[in-house]
C-alpha positions in Angstrom: 135.4 92.1 139.5 134.9 91.4 135.7 132.4 88.5 136.5 130.0 91.2 138.2 127.1 92.4 135.9 126.0 95.8 136.9 124.1 97.7 134.4 124.3 100.9 136.4 128.0 100.9 137.2 128.4 100.4 133.4 126.0 103.2 132.3 128.4 105.4 134.8 131.4 104.3 133.4 130.1 104.9 130.1 129.5 108.5 130.8 133.1 108.9 132.3 134.6 107.0 129.5 132.9 109.7 127.1 134.3 112.4 129.1 137.8 111.0 128.7 137.2 110.6 124.9 136.0 114.0 124.7 139.3 115.3 126.4 141.5 113.5 123.9 142.2 110.6 126.6 141.8 107.9 124.2 143.8 105.2 125.9 141.9 105.9 129.2 138.5 105.8 127.2 139.3 102.7 125.5 140.1 101.1 128.5 136.9 102.3 130.5 134.6 101.6 127.5 136.1 97.6 127.2 135.7 97.5 131.2 132.0 98.6 130.8 131.5 96.2 128.1 132.4 93.4 130.9 130.2 95.0 133.5 127.6 95.1 131.2 127.4 92.7 128.0 124.2 93.7 126.8 124.9 97.7 126.8 125.6 98.1 123.3 126.7 101.8 123.7 130.0 100.8 125.5 130.8 98.1 122.7 130.4 100.8 120.0 132.4 103.3 121.4 135.1 100.9 122.4 135.2 100.1 118.9 135.3 103.8 117.7 138.1 104.6 119.9 140.2 101.4 119.2 139.9 102.1 115.4 140.9 105.8 116.1 144.1 104.7 118.1 144.8 101.5 116.0 143.5 102.4 112.3 141.9 99.3 110.3 143.7 96.7 112.8 142.8 93.2 114.0 141.5 94.5 117.3 139.3 97.3 115.6 137.8 94.7 113.5 137.2 92.5 116.6 136.0 95.5 118.7 133.6 96.1 115.7 132.2 92.7 115.5 131.5 92.7 119.2 129.4 95.5 118.8 127.6 94.0 116.2 127.1 90.9 118.5 125.9 93.2 121.4 123.7 95.3 119.3 121.6 92.5 118.4 121.0 91.8 122.1 120.3 95.6 122.9 117.0 97.0 122.0 118.1 100.4 122.4 120.7 100.1 119.6 119.4 101.3 116.1 119.1 98.7 113.2 120.3 101.3 110.8 123.7 101.7 113.0 124.0 98.1 113.3 123.5 97.6 109.5 126.2 100.4 108.8 128.7 98.9 111.5 128.2 95.5 109.7 129.2 97.1 106.4 132.1 99.0 108.0 133.6 95.7 109.4 133.6 94.4 105.8 135.4 97.6 104.6 138.1 97.5 107.6 138.8 93.6 106.5 139.5 95.0 103.0 141.6 97.7 104.3 143.7 95.1 106.6 144.4 93.1 103.9 
């Protein structure tokens, strides 16, 4: 199933995961955002929110750093992603690496 690329399903899952996040169901939101990244690897919003929720759950962990790095890679491919947000995310990755040491 992860091999299927479905941008429409990824956007729907993004909305559902956002609701789970807002309701405080962080683990469910994390899994849903991650699945959304697999449905559409070009939809930067799923990568961004996956990074946010992963950091919220795990702090400055290797998993959070990796999630932010994956967002940066996806944002480069997604014209809908703000260049300003991308640059802030890159800076944030550096800050997380410093904290993780």
